[in-house]
TITORFI-346639 format. One record per atom (N, C-alpha, C, O): x, y, z; residue number from 1; residue in one letter; atom name; chain. Coordinates in Angstrom, 1 decimal. Example, Ala and Ser with C-alpha at 12.3 -4.5 7.8 and 13.67 -1.06 7.14 Angstrom:
BEGIN
((13.2,-5.7,7.8),1,'a','N','A')
((12.3,-4.5,7.8),1,'a','CA','A')
((13.2,-3.3,7.8),1,'a','C','A')
((14.2,-3.3,8.5),1,'a','O','A')
((12.8,-2.2,7.1),2,'s','N','A')
((13.7,-1.1,7.1),2,'s','CA','A')
((12.9,0.0,7.9),2,'s','C','A')
((13.4,1.1,8.0),2,'s','O','A')
This chain:
BEGIN
((11.5,-6.7,-5.6),1,'m','N','A')
((11.3,-7.2,-4.0),1,'m','CA','A')
((9.9,-6.1,-4.0),1,'m','C','A')
((10.2,-5.0,-4.1),1,'m','O','A')
((8.4,-6.4,-3.9),2,'v','N','A')
((7.4,-5.5,-4.0),2,'v','CA','A')
((6.4,-6.3,-2.9),2,'v','C','A')
((6.4,-7.4,-2.5),2,'v','O','A')
((5.7,-5.1,-2.6),3,'k','N','A')
((4.6,-5.5,-1.3),3,'k','CA','A')
((3.5,-5.2,-1.9),3,'k','C','A')
((3.1,-4.1,-2.2),3,'k','O','A')
((3.0,-6.0,-2.1),4,'v','N','A')
((1.4,-6.0,-2.5),4,'v','CA','A')
((0.7,-5.5,-1.5),4,'v','C','A')
((1.0,-5.7,-0.3),4,'v','O','A')
((-0.6,-4.8,-2.2),5,'v','N','A')
((-1.3,-4.0,-0.8),5,'v','CA','A')
((-2.9,-4.1,-1.4),5,'v','C','A')
((-2.7,-4.1,-2.6),5,'v','O','A')
((-3.8,-4.1,-1.3),6,'h','N','A')
((-5.4,-4.6,-1.9),6,'h','CA','A')
((-5.7,-3.0,-2.2),6,'h','C','A')
((-5.6,-2.0,-1.6),6,'h','O','A')
((-5.9,-3.4,-3.2),7,'g','N','A')
((-6.3,-1.5,-4.0),7,'g','CA','A')
((-6.6,-2.1,-5.6),7,'g','C','A')
((-6.7,-3.2,-6.1),7,'g','O','A')
((-6.8,-0.7,-6.1),8,'k','N','A')
((-7.1,-0.3,-7.2),8,'k','CA','A')
((-5.5,-1.0,-8.2),8,'k','C','A')
((-4.5,-0.6,-7.7),8,'k','O','A')
((-5.4,-1.9,-9.3),9,'l','N','A')
((-4.9,-2.3,-10.4),9,'l','CA','A')
((-5.0,-1.2,-11.3),9,'l','C','A')
((-6.1,-0.5,-11.5),9,'l','O','A')
((-3.4,-0.9,-12.1),10,'h','N','A')
((-3.3,-0.2,-12.7),10,'h','CA','A')
((-2.7,-1.1,-14.5),10,'h','C','A')
((-2.0,-2.1,-14.6),10,'h','O','A')
((-3.2,-0.5,-15.4),11,'w','N','A')
((-2.9,-1.3,-16.4),11,'w','CA','A')
((-2.0,-0.6,-17.5),11,'w','C','A')
((-2.3,0.4,-18.1),11,'w','O','A')
((-1.2,-1.3,-17.6),12,'v','N','A')
((0.5,-1.2,-18.4),12,'v','CA','A')
((0.3,-1.6,-20.3),12,'v','C','A')
((0.5,-2.6,-20.9),12,'v','O','A')
((-0.1,-0.6,-20.7),13,'n','N','A')
((0.4,-1.4,-22.0),13,'n','CA','A')
((-0.9,-2.7,-21.8),13,'n','C','A')
((-0.5,-3.4,-22.7),13,'n','O','A')
((-1.4,-3.1,-21.6),14,'g','N','A')
((-2.1,-4.1,-21.4),14,'g','CA','A')
((-1.6,-5.4,-20.3),14,'g','C','A')
((-1.9,-6.6,-20.4),14,'g','O','A')
((-0.8,-4.8,-19.4),15,'i','N','A')
((0.1,-5.0,-19.0),15,'i','CA','A')
((-0.7,-4.8,-17.3),15,'i','C','A')
((-0.6,-3.7,-16.7),15,'i','O','A')
((-1.4,-5.8,-16.7),16,'e','N','A')
((-1.7,-5.6,-14.6),16,'e','CA','A')
((-0.4,-6.0,-14.6),16,'e','C','A')
((0.4,-6.8,-15.1),16,'e','O','A')
((-0.6,-4.6,-13.4),17,'l','N','A')
((0.4,-4.2,-12.6),17,'l','CA','A')
((-0.7,-3.7,-11.2),17,'l','C','A')
((-1.3,-2.7,-11.1),17,'l','O','A')
((-0.5,-4.7,-10.6),18,'p','N','A')
((-0.6,-4.5,-8.8),18,'p','CA','A')
((-0.3,-2.9,-7.8),18,'p','C','A')
((0.7,-2.2,-7.7),18,'p','O','A')
((-1.3,-2.8,-7.2),19,'r','N','A')
((-0.7,-2.0,-6.4),19,'r','CA','A')
((0.1,-1.9,-5.2),19,'r','C','A')
((-0.5,-2.3,-4.2),19,'r','O','A')
((0.7,-1.6,-5.2),20,'t','N','A')
((2.7,-1.8,-4.1),20,'t','CA','A')
((2.4,-0.9,-3.2),20,'t','C','A')
((1.7,-0.1,-3.7),20,'t','O','A')
((2.8,-0.6,-1.8),21,'s','N','A')
((3.4,0.3,-1.2),21,'s','CA','A')
((4.7,0.8,-1.4),21,'s','C','A')
((5.2,1.9,-1.3),21,'s','O','A')
((5.2,-0.4,-1.7),22,'f','N','A')
((6.6,0.4,-2.5),22,'f','CA','A')
((7.5,-0.8,-3.1),22,'f','C','A')
((7.3,-2.0,-2.7),22,'f','O','A')
((8.6,-0.3,-4.0),23,'f','N','A')
((9.0,-0.9,-4.8),23,'f','CA','A')
((10.3,-0.7,-5.4),23,'f','C','A')
((10.5,0.5,-5.8),23,'f','O','A')
((11.4,-1.5,-5.6),24,'k','N','A')
((12.7,-0.6,-5.8),24,'k','CA','A')
((12.6,-0.4,-7.3),24,'k','C','A')
((12.0,-1.1,-8.1),24,'k','O','A')
((13.5,0.8,-7.7),25,'y','N','A')
((13.5,1.6,-8.8),25,'y','CA','A')
((14.9,1.7,-8.9),25,'y','C','A')
((15.2,2.6,-8.1),25,'y','O','A')
((16.2,1.1,-9.6),26,'l','N','A')
((16.7,1.7,-10.1),26,'l','CA','A')
((18.3,1.6,-8.8),26,'l','C','A')
((19.2,2.3,-8.8),26,'l','O','A')
((18.0,0.5,-8.1),27,'g','N','A')
((18.4,0.4,-6.7),27,'g','CA','A')
((17.8,1.0,-5.3),27,'g','C','A')
((18.2,0.7,-4.2),27,'g','O','A')
((16.9,2.1,-5.6),28,'s','N','A')
((16.4,2.8,-5.4),28,'s','CA','A')
((14.6,3.0,-4.4),28,'s','C','A')
((13.7,3.5,-5.1),28,'s','O','A')
((14.2,2.5,-3.1),29,'a','N','A')
((13.7,2.6,-2.9),29,'a','CA','A')
((12.1,3.2,-2.8),29,'a','C','A')
((11.9,3.7,-1.6),29,'a','O','A')
((11.0,3.4,-3.6),30,'v','N','A')
((10.3,4.8,-3.9),30,'v','CA','A')
((8.8,3.9,-3.0),30,'v','C','A')
((8.4,2.7,-3.2),30,'v','O','A')
((8.2,4.8,-2.1),31,'a','N','A')
((7.0,4.4,-1.3),31,'a','CA','A')
((6.1,5.2,-1.9),31,'a','C','A')
((6.2,6.2,-2.7),31,'a','O','A')
((4.8,4.4,-1.1),32,'s','N','A')
((3.5,5.1,-2.9),32,'s','CA','A')
((3.2,6.4,-1.7),32,'s','C','A')
((2.2,7.1,-2.0),32,'s','O','A')
((4.0,6.6,-0.6),33,'d','N','A')
((3.2,7.9,0.4),33,'d','CA','A')
((4.0,9.3,-0.1),33,'d','C','A')
((3.6,10.4,-0.2),33,'d','O','A')
((5.5,8.6,-0.3),34,'g','N','A')
((6.2,10.0,-0.3),34,'g','CA','A')
((7.6,10.2,0.8),34,'g','C','A')
((8.4,11.1,1.0),34,'g','O','A')
((7.7,8.8,1.3),35,'t','N','A')
((8.1,8.7,3.2),35,'t','CA','A')
((9.1,7.8,2.7),35,'t','C','A')
((9.1,6.7,2.1),35,'t','O','A')
((10.5,8.8,3.1),36,'l','N','A')
((11.8,7.8,2.9),36,'l','CA','A')
((12.4,6.8,3.6),36,'l','C','A')
((13.4,6.3,3.2),36,'l','O','A')
((11.8,6.3,4.7),37,'m','N','A')
((11.9,5.2,6.3),37,'m','CA','A')
((11.5,4.1,5.1),37,'m','C','A')
((10.9,3.1,5.5),37,'m','O','A')
((11.8,4.1,4.2),38,'v','N','A')
((11.1,2.7,3.2),38,'v','CA','A')
((13.3,2.5,2.6),38,'v','C','A')
((14.0,1.6,2.9),38,'v','O','A')
((13.6,3.5,1.9),39,'e','N','A')
((14.7,3.9,1.6),39,'e','CA','A')
((15.7,4.0,2.2),39,'e','C','A')
((16.7,3.5,1.7),39,'e','O','A')
((15.8,4.8,3.8),40,'v','N','A')
((16.3,4.4,4.0),40,'v','CA','A')
((16.7,3.1,5.6),40,'v','C','A')
((17.8,3.1,6.1),40,'v','O','A')
((15.2,2.2,6.0),41,'n','N','A')
((16.1,0.8,6.2),41,'n','CA','A')
((16.4,-0.1,5.5),41,'n','C','A')
((16.9,-1.1,6.1),41,'n','O','A')
((16.3,0.0,3.6),42,'s','N','A')
((16.7,-0.1,3.1),42,'s','CA','A')
((18.8,0.1,2.9),42,'s','C','A')
((19.3,-0.9,2.4),42,'s','O','A')
((19.6,1.2,3.4),43,'r','N','A')
((20.0,1.1,2.4),43,'r','CA','A')
((21.1,0.9,3.9),43,'r','C','A')
((22.2,0.5,3.8),43,'r','O','A')
((20.4,1.2,5.3),44,'v','N','A')
((21.3,0.3,6.5),44,'v','CA','A')
((21.0,-1.2,6.5),44,'v','C','A')
((21.9,-1.9,7.0),44,'v','O','A')
((20.2,-1.7,6.1),45,'s','N','A')
((20.3,-2.9,6.1),45,'s','CA','A')
((21.4,-3.6,5.3),45,'s','C','A')
((22.4,-4.2,5.8),45,'s','O','A')
((21.0,-3.2,3.6),46,'a','N','A')
((22.7,-3.4,3.1),46,'a','CA','A')
((24.2,-2.7,3.7),46,'a','C','A')
((25.4,-3.1,3.6),46,'a','O','A')
((23.7,-1.7,4.3),47,'a','N','A')
((25.5,-1.5,5.2),47,'a','CA','A')
((25.7,-2.0,6.1),47,'a','C','A')
((26.9,-2.4,6.2),47,'a','O','A')
((25.1,-2.3,7.1),48,'w','N','A')
((25.2,-3.4,8.2),48,'w','CA','A')
((26.4,-4.1,7.8),48,'w','C','A')
((27.5,-3.8,7.9),48,'w','O','A')
((25.8,-5.4,7.2),49,'p','N','A')
((26.9,-6.7,6.9),49,'p','CA','A')
((28.3,-6.3,6.1),49,'p','C','A')
((29.4,-6.9,6.1),49,'p','O','A')
((27.9,-5.0,5.4),50,'k','N','A')
((29.6,-4.1,4.9),50,'k','CA','A')
((30.4,-4.2,6.0),50,'k','C','A')
((31.2,-5.1,6.2),50,'k','O','A')
((30.0,-2.9,7.1),51,'w','N','A')
((30.7,-2.9,8.3),51,'w','CA','A')
((30.5,-3.6,9.6),51,'w','C','A')
((30.5,-3.0,10.7),51,'w','O','A')
((30.2,-5.0,9.4),52,'r','N','A')
((30.4,-5.5,10.4),52,'r','CA','A')
((31.7,-6.7,10.1),52,'r','C','A')
((32.4,-7.4,10.9),52,'r','O','A')
((31.5,-6.7,8.0),53,'s','N','A')
((33.1,-7.7,8.0),53,'s','CA','A')
((34.5,-6.8,8.0),53,'s','C','A')
((35.6,-7.4,7.9),53,'s','O','A')
((34.5,-5.4,8.2),54,'l','N','A')
((35.7,-4.9,7.9),54,'l','CA','A')
((35.7,-4.2,9.4),54,'l','C','A')
((36.8,-3.8,9.6),54,'l','O','A')
((35.0,-3.9,10.3),55,'a','N','A')
((35.5,-3.6,11.8),55,'a','CA','A')
((36.4,-4.4,12.3),55,'a','C','A')
((37.3,-4.0,13.1),55,'a','O','A')
((36.3,-5.6,12.0),56,'g','N','A')
((36.8,-6.0,12.5),56,'g','CA','A')
((39.1,-6.0,12.5),56,'g','C','A')
((40.0,-6.4,13.2),56,'g','O','A')
((39.0,-5.2,11.0),57,'v','N','A')
((39.9,-4.6,10.7),57,'v','CA','A')
((40.6,-3.4,11.0),57,'v','C','A')
((41.7,-3.0,11.3),57,'v','O','A')
((39.4,-2.9,10.5),58,'l','N','A')
((39.7,-1.1,11.2),58,'l','CA','A')
((39.4,-0.7,12.6),58,'l','C','A')
((39.2,0.5,12.9),58,'l','O','A')
((39.2,-1.7,13.4),59,'c','N','A')
((38.5,-1.2,14.8),59,'c','CA','A')
((39.6,-2.5,15.8),59,'c','C','A')
((39.2,-2.7,17.0),59,'c','O','A')
((40.8,-3.2,15.3),60,'d','N','A')
((42.4,-3.8,15.5),60,'d','CA','A')
((43.6,-2.6,15.5),60,'d','C','A')
((44.1,-2.1,14.5),60,'d','O','A')
((43.7,-2.4,16.8),61,'r','N','A')
((45.1,-1.8,17.7),61,'r','CA','A')
((46.2,-2.6,17.0),61,'r','C','A')
((47.2,-2.1,16.5),61,'r','O','A')
((46.0,-4.0,17.0),62,'k','N','A')
((47.3,-4.0,17.1),62,'k','CA','A')
((47.7,-4.4,14.9),62,'k','C','A')
((48.6,-5.1,14.3),62,'k','O','A')
((47.3,-4.0,14.7),63,'i','N','A')
((47.6,-3.3,13.2),63,'i','CA','A')
((48.0,-1.9,13.0),63,'i','C','A')
((47.4,-0.8,13.2),63,'i','O','A')
((49.0,-2.1,12.7),64,'a','N','A')
((50.1,-0.7,12.8),64,'a','CA','A')
((49.2,0.5,11.7),64,'a','C','A')
((48.3,0.0,11.0),64,'a','O','A')
((49.3,1.4,11.5),65,'e','N','A')
((48.6,2.9,10.5),65,'e','CA','A')
((49.4,2.3,9.4),65,'e','C','A')
((49.1,1.6,8.4),65,'e','O','A')
((51.0,2.9,9.8),66,'d','N','A')
((52.2,3.0,8.6),66,'d','CA','A')
((51.6,2.1,7.2),66,'d','C','A')
((52.3,2.0,6.2),66,'d','O','A')
């Protein structure tokens, strides 16, 4: 996931890399301005569907704890 922002281009080993506001690196969202909101939103978005899939079982009073 890469969001391209208008600005200078960077060259690495002869490959043109566009300037971005954030990118994913090793599963973490890295923002160009150093803020963590992109990372937090990314993790919440990933966790929410998992919670919804488990909430029915975890919150069911009919299931015995033993």
